[in-house]
Biopython code that builds the backbone (N, CA, C, O; Angstrom):
import numpy as np
from Bio.PDB.StructureBuilder import StructureBuilder

atoms = [
    (1, "UNK", "N", (183.408, -192.034, -117.971)),
    (1, "UNK", "CA", (184.389, -193.922, -118.698)),
    (1, "UNK", "C", (183.476, -193.496, -119.875)),
    (1, "UNK", "O", (182.852, -192.448, -120.037)),
    (2, "UNK", "N", (183.579, -194.686, -120.712)),
    (2, "UNK", "CA", (183.355, -195.194, -121.979)),
    (2, "UNK", "C", (181.535, -194.685, -122.252)),
    (2, "UNK", "O", (181.088, -193.936, -123.120)),
    (3, "UNK", "N", (181.065, -195.161, -121.542)),
    (3, "UNK", "CA", (179.682, -194.612, -121.564)),
    (3, "UNK", "C", (180.035, -192.459, -122.024)),
    (3, "UNK", "O", (180.028, -191.777, -123.048)),
    (4, "UNK", "N", (180.247, -192.251, -120.744)),
    (4, "UNK", "CA", (180.330, -190.189, -120.707)),
    (4, "UNK", "C", (181.165, -190.667, -121.861)),
    (4, "UNK", "O", (180.862, -189.494, -122.080)),
    (5, "UNK", "N", (181.608, -190.969, -122.444)),
    (5, "UNK", "CA", (182.614, -190.249, -123.651)),
    (5, "UNK", "C", (181.534, -190.638, -125.147)),
    (5, "UNK", "O", (181.199, -189.796, -125.981)),
    (6, "UNK", "N", (181.307, -191.508, -125.160)),
    (6, "UNK", "CA", (180.491, -192.135, -126.113)),
    (6, "UNK", "C", (178.545, -191.645, -126.884)),
    (6, "UNK", "O", (177.865, -191.581, -127.909)),
    (7, "UNK", "N", (178.553, -191.438, -125.396)),
    (7, "UNK", "CA", (176.702, -191.570, -125.002)),
    (7, "UNK", "C", (176.460, -190.664, -126.279)),
    (7, "UNK", "O", (175.535, -190.841, -127.071)),
    (8, "UNK", "N", (177.766, -189.309, -126.405)),
    (8, "UNK", "CA", (176.936, -188.106, -127.548)),
    (8, "UNK", "C", (177.079, -188.172, -128.229)),
    (8, "UNK", "O", (176.651, -187.178, -128.816)),
    (9, "UNK", "N", (177.645, -189.006, -129.028)),
    (9, "UNK", "CA", (177.664, -188.949, -130.262)),
    (9, "UNK", "C", (177.042, -190.257, -130.929)),
    (9, "UNK", "O", (176.662, -190.297, -132.099)),
    (10, "UNK", "N", (176.968, -191.698, -129.716)),
    (10, "UNK", "CA", (175.643, -191.954, -130.356)),
    (10, "UNK", "C", (174.119, -191.911, -130.244)),
    (10, "UNK", "O", (173.225, -192.524, -130.828)),
    (11, "UNK", "N", (174.138, -190.766, -129.076)),
    (11, "UNK", "CA", (173.286, -190.597, -129.480)),
    (11, "UNK", "C", (172.662, -189.251, -130.739)),
    (11, "UNK", "O", (171.616, -188.952, -131.315)),
    (12, "UNK", "N", (173.716, -188.901, -130.669)),
    (12, "UNK", "CA", (173.563, -187.306, -132.342)),
    (12, "UNK", "C", (173.081, -188.627, -133.501)),
    (12, "UNK", "O", (172.097, -188.310, -134.170)),
    (13, "UNK", "N", (173.655, -190.037, -133.801)),
    (13, "UNK", "CA", (173.706, -190.515, -134.457)),
    (13, "UNK", "C", (171.843, -190.868, -134.501)),
    (13, "UNK", "O", (171.084, -190.438, -135.370)),
    (14, "UNK", "N", (171.558, -191.497, -133.655)),
    (14, "UNK", "CA", (169.842, -192.450, -133.603)),
    (14, "UNK", "C", (169.144, -190.761, -133.551)),
    (14, "UNK", "O", (167.999, -190.913, -133.976)),
    (15, "UNK", "N", (169.299, -189.628, -133.298)),
    (15, "UNK", "CA", (168.726, -188.687, -133.685)),
    (15, "UNK", "C", (168.198, -188.159, -134.985)),
    (15, "UNK", "O", (167.072, -187.823, -135.351)),
    (16, "UNK", "N", (169.701, -188.202, -135.727)),
    (16, "UNK", "CA", (169.447, -188.198, -136.899)),
    (16, "UNK", "C", (168.813, -189.842, -137.818)),
    (16, "UNK", "O", (168.268, -189.723, -138.915)),
    (17, "UNK", "N", (168.962, -190.954, -137.303)),
    (17, "UNK", "CA", (169.024, -191.541, -137.608)),
    (17, "UNK", "C", (167.200, -192.034, -138.412)),
    (17, "UNK", "O", (166.678, -192.105, -139.525)),
    (18, "UNK", "N", (166.800, -192.284, -136.795)),
    (18, "UNK", "CA", (165.623, -193.531, -136.558)),
    (18, "UNK", "C", (164.777, -191.905, -137.277)),
    (18, "UNK", "O", (164.792, -192.328, -138.433)),
    (19, "UNK", "N", (164.036, -190.325, -137.439)),
    (19, "UNK", "CA", (163.890, -190.264, -138.119)),
    (19, "UNK", "C", (163.297, -190.775, -139.870)),
    (19, "UNK", "O", (162.354, -191.237, -140.513)),
    (20, "UNK", "N", (164.876, -190.191, -139.947)),
    (20, "UNK", "CA", (165.342, -191.535, -141.447)),
    (20, "UNK", "C", (164.270, -192.495, -141.713)),
    (20, "UNK", "O", (163.290, -192.552, -142.456)),
    (21, "UNK", "N", (164.881, -193.299, -140.738)),
    (21, "UNK", "CA", (163.772, -194.522, -141.012)),
    (21, "UNK", "C", (162.259, -194.163, -140.461)),
    (21, "UNK", "O", (162.456, -192.984, -140.166)),
    (22, "UNK", "N", (161.508, -194.296, -140.282)),
    (22, "UNK", "CA", (160.257, -193.436, -139.747)),
    (22, "UNK", "C", (159.892, -193.193, -141.067)),
    (22, "UNK", "O", (159.156, -193.855, -141.798)),
    (23, "UNK", "N", (160.597, -191.995, -141.318)),
    (23, "UNK", "CA", (159.713, -191.335, -142.514)),
    (23, "UNK", "C", (160.375, -192.537, -143.905)),
    (23, "UNK", "O", (160.284, -192.061, -145.037)),
    (24, "UNK", "N", (160.775, -193.476, -143.840)),
    (24, "UNK", "CA", (160.917, -194.151, -145.096)),
    (24, "UNK", "C", (159.688, -195.073, -144.585)),
    (24, "UNK", "O", (158.774, -195.438, -145.324)),
    (25, "UNK", "N", (159.792, -195.364, -143.339)),
    (25, "UNK", "CA", (159.140, -197.068, -143.096)),
    (25, "UNK", "C", (156.975, -196.534, -142.929)),
    (25, "UNK", "O", (156.079, -197.375, -142.852)),
    (26, "UNK", "N", (156.698, -194.534, -142.922)),
    (26, "UNK", "CA", (155.407, -193.988, -143.126)),
    (26, "UNK", "C", (154.836, -193.806, -145.095)),
    (26, "UNK", "O", (153.875, -194.011, -145.836)),
    (27, "UNK", "N", (156.087, -193.349, -145.095)),
    (27, "UNK", "CA", (155.993, -193.247, -147.142)),
    (27, "UNK", "C", (156.775, -193.793, -147.980)),
    (27, "UNK", "O", (156.882, -193.330, -149.116)),
    (28, "UNK", "N", (157.688, -195.231, -147.441)),
    (28, "UNK", "CA", (156.895, -196.064, -148.111)),
    (28, "UNK", "C", (156.934, -197.563, -148.268)),
    (28, "UNK", "O", (157.093, -198.324, -149.222)),
    (29, "UNK", "N", (156.795, -197.657, -147.385)),
    (29, "UNK", "CA", (156.943, -199.498, -146.955)),
    (29, "UNK", "C", (155.029, -199.693, -146.862)),
    (29, "UNK", "O", (154.185, -198.868, -146.513)),
    (30, "UNK", "N", (154.918, -200.709, -147.196)),
    (30, "UNK", "CA", (153.313, -200.827, -147.850)),
    (30, "UNK", "C", (153.119, -201.708, -145.904)),
    (30, "UNK", "O", (153.788, -202.516, -145.260)),
    (31, "UNK", "N", (151.579, -200.774, -145.617)),
    (31, "UNK", "CA", (151.141, -201.309, -144.071)),
    (31, "UNK", "C", (151.464, -202.287, -143.503)),
    (31, "UNK", "O", (151.861, -202.139, -142.348)),
    (32, "UNK", "N", (151.420, -203.732, -144.115)),
    (32, "UNK", "CA", (151.403, -205.398, -144.121)),
    (32, "UNK", "C", (153.192, -205.126, -143.595)),
    (32, "UNK", "O", (153.814, -205.987, -142.973)),
    (33, "UNK", "N", (153.688, -204.005, -143.928)),
    (33, "UNK", "CA", (155.375, -204.221, -143.752)),
    (33, "UNK", "C", (156.114, -203.583, -142.541)),
    (33, "UNK", "O", (157.212, -203.709, -141.999)),
    (34, "UNK", "N", (155.200, -202.976, -142.406)),
    (34, "UNK", "CA", (156.186, -201.184, -141.622)),
    (34, "UNK", "C", (156.199, -202.231, -140.153)),
    (34, "UNK", "O", (157.228, -201.775, -139.653)),
    (35, "UNK", "N", (155.910, -202.902, -139.539)),
    (35, "UNK", "CA", (156.279, -203.119, -138.311)),
    (35, "UNK", "C", (157.493, -204.235, -138.629)),
    (35, "UNK", "O", (158.408, -204.140, -137.810)),
    (36, "UNK", "N", (157.720, -205.416, -139.787)),
    (36, "UNK", "CA", (158.457, -206.176, -140.328)),
    (36, "UNK", "C", (159.744, -205.101, -140.124)),
    (36, "UNK", "O", (160.564, -205.126, -139.206)),
    (37, "UNK", "N", (159.675, -204.053, -141.365)),
    (37, "UNK", "CA", (160.810, -203.423, -141.531)),
    (37, "UNK", "C", (161.287, -202.548, -140.740)),
    (37, "UNK", "O", (162.469, -202.219, -140.841)),
    (38, "UNK", "N", (160.432, -201.981, -139.763)),
    (38, "UNK", "CA", (160.960, -201.329, -138.246)),
    (38, "UNK", "C", (160.947, -201.919, -137.263)),
    (38, "UNK", "O", (160.612, -201.371, -136.213)),
    (39, "UNK", "N", (161.454, -203.723, -137.349)),
    (39, "UNK", "CA", (162.126, -204.734, -136.555)),
    (39, "UNK", "C", (163.271, -204.975, -136.846)),
    (39, "UNK", "O", (164.242, -205.145, -136.109)),
    (40, "UNK", "N", (163.147, -205.007, -138.432)),
    (40, "UNK", "CA", (164.650, -205.092, -139.501)),
    (40, "UNK", "C", (165.699, -204.251, -138.816)),
    (40, "UNK", "O", (166.877, -204.513, -138.576)),
    (41, "UNK", "N", (165.019, -203.238, -138.575)),
    (41, "UNK", "CA", (166.409, -201.782, -138.987)),
    (41, "UNK", "C", (166.624, -201.678, -136.966)),
    (41, "UNK", "O", (167.702, -201.512, -136.396)),
    (42, "UNK", "N", (165.706, -201.785, -136.510)),
    (42, "UNK", "CA", (165.623, -201.509, -135.414)),
    (42, "UNK", "C", (167.092, -202.929, -134.441)),
    (42, "UNK", "O", (167.882, -202.696, -133.526)),
    (43, "UNK", "N", (166.865, -204.094, -135.135)),
    (43, "UNK", "CA", (168.176, -205.631, -135.247)),
    (43, "UNK", "C", (169.278, -205.282, -135.504)),
    (43, "UNK", "O", (170.355, -205.468, -134.938)),
    (44, "UNK", "N", (168.914, -204.616, -136.632)),
    (44, "UNK", "CA", (170.671, -203.749, -137.336)),
    (44, "UNK", "C", (170.973, -202.244, -135.888)),
    (44, "UNK", "O", (172.035, -201.983, -135.322)),
    (45, "UNK", "N", (170.089, -201.803, -135.766)),
    (45, "UNK", "CA", (170.026, -200.816, -134.613)),
    (45, "UNK", "C", (170.994, -201.459, -133.106)),
    (45, "UNK", "O", (171.409, -200.897, -132.092)),
    (46, "UNK", "N", (171.050, -202.644, -133.527)),
    (46, "UNK", "CA", (170.908, -203.683, -131.863)),
    (46, "UNK", "C", (172.413, -203.815, -132.050)),
    (46, "UNK", "O", (173.168, -203.401, -131.171)),
    (47, "UNK", "N", (172.977, -204.496, -133.402)),
    (47, "UNK", "CA", (174.237, -204.993, -133.465)),
    (47, "UNK", "C", (175.180, -203.400, -133.886)),
    (47, "UNK", "O", (176.410, -203.342, -133.861)),
    (48, "UNK", "N", (174.075, -201.976, -134.326)),
    (48, "UNK", "CA", (175.861, -200.964, -134.081)),
    (48, "UNK", "C", (175.661, -200.661, -132.636)),
    (48, "UNK", "O", (176.705, -200.557, -131.991)),
    (49, "UNK", "N", (174.920, -200.552, -132.210)),
    (49, "UNK", "CA", (175.444, -200.514, -130.754)),
    (49, "UNK", "C", (176.614, -201.669, -129.743)),
    (49, "UNK", "O", (177.696, -201.429, -129.208)),
    (50, "UNK", "N", (175.885, -202.785, -129.812)),
    (50, "UNK", "CA", (176.785, -203.990, -129.679)),
    (50, "UNK", "C", (178.590, -203.472, -130.067)),
    (50, "UNK", "O", (179.491, -203.511, -129.230)),
    (51, "UNK", "N", (178.731, -203.090, -131.276)),
    (51, "UNK", "CA", (179.591, -203.327, -132.112)),
    (51, "UNK", "C", (180.489, -201.943, -131.770)),
    (51, "UNK", "O", (181.719, -201.992, -131.807)),
    (52, "UNK", "N", (179.930, -200.986, -131.511)),
    (52, "UNK", "CA", (180.104, -199.768, -130.944)),
    (52, "UNK", "C", (181.114, -200.816, -129.793)),
    (52, "UNK", "O", (182.243, -201.277, -129.957)),
    (53, "UNK", "N", (180.030, -200.950, -128.462)),
    (53, "UNK", "CA", (180.597, -201.010, -127.558)),
    (53, "UNK", "C", (182.055, -201.619, -127.237)),
    (53, "UNK", "O", (183.077, -201.356, -126.603)),
    (54, "UNK", "N", (181.447, -202.689, -128.153)),
    (54, "UNK", "CA", (182.396, -204.194, -128.343)),
    (54, "UNK", "C", (184.310, -203.285, -128.730)),
    (54, "UNK", "O", (185.290, -203.616, -128.062)),
    (55, "UNK", "N", (184.374, -202.518, -129.545)),
    (55, "UNK", "CA", (185.418, -201.695, -130.286)),
    (55, "UNK", "C", (185.639, -200.689, -129.465)),
    (55, "UNK", "O", (186.704, -200.278, -129.925)),
    (56, "UNK", "N", (185.347, -199.882, -128.424)),
    (56, "UNK", "CA", (185.542, -199.628, -127.571)),
    (56, "UNK", "C", (185.911, -200.923, -125.564)),
    (56, "UNK", "O", (186.633, -200.755, -124.581)),
    (57, "UNK", "N", (184.847, -202.084, -126.018)),
    (57, "UNK", "CA", (185.971, -202.444, -124.364)),
    (57, "UNK", "C", (187.224, -203.187, -125.388)),
    (57, "UNK", "O", (188.229, -203.627, -124.829)),
    (58, "UNK", "N", (187.107, -203.270, -126.647)),
    (58, "UNK", "CA", (189.070, -204.146, -126.869)),
    (58, "UNK", "C", (189.169, -202.443, -126.708)),
    (58, "UNK", "O", (187.963, -202.208, -126.788)),
    (59, "UNK", "N", (189.623, -201.487, -126.585)),
    (59, "UNK", "CA", (190.932, -200.697, -126.800)),
    (59, "UNK", "C", (191.106, -200.422, -125.114)),
    (59, "UNK", "O", (192.251, -200.115, -124.780)),
    (60, "UNK", "N", (190.131, -200.496, -124.069)),
    (60, "UNK", "CA", (190.572, -200.624, -122.998)),
    (60, "UNK", "C", (191.377, -201.553, -121.825)),
    (60, "UNK", "O", (192.101, -201.455, -120.834)),
    (61, "UNK", "N", (190.515, -202.781, -122.932)),
    (61, "UNK", "CA", (191.330, -203.956, -122.588)),
    (61, "UNK", "C", (192.933, -203.919, -122.349)),
    (61, "UNK", "O", (193.538, -204.952, -122.063)),
]
sb = StructureBuilder()
sb.init_structure("model")
sb.init_model(0)
sb.init_chain("A")
sb.init_seg("    ")
for serial, (resi, resn, name, xyz) in enumerate(atoms, 1):
    if name == "N":
        sb.init_residue(resn, " ", resi, " ")
    sb.init_atom(name, np.array(xyz, "f"), 0.0, 1.0, " ", f" {name:<3s}", serial, name[0])
structure = sb.get_structure()
């Protein structure tokens, strides 16, 4: 199904994306902004995942 087809590409994207986010967070973000920065990026990631899921659902409908 869709999950089996899309999962590898989404997982590879995650493996590329999150280490960079973590590096930026710990290298450049002041301590008091790290949680906010990570939460914001996690929200963006959730939007990405939802758009990815919807684009596939629209194709299947």
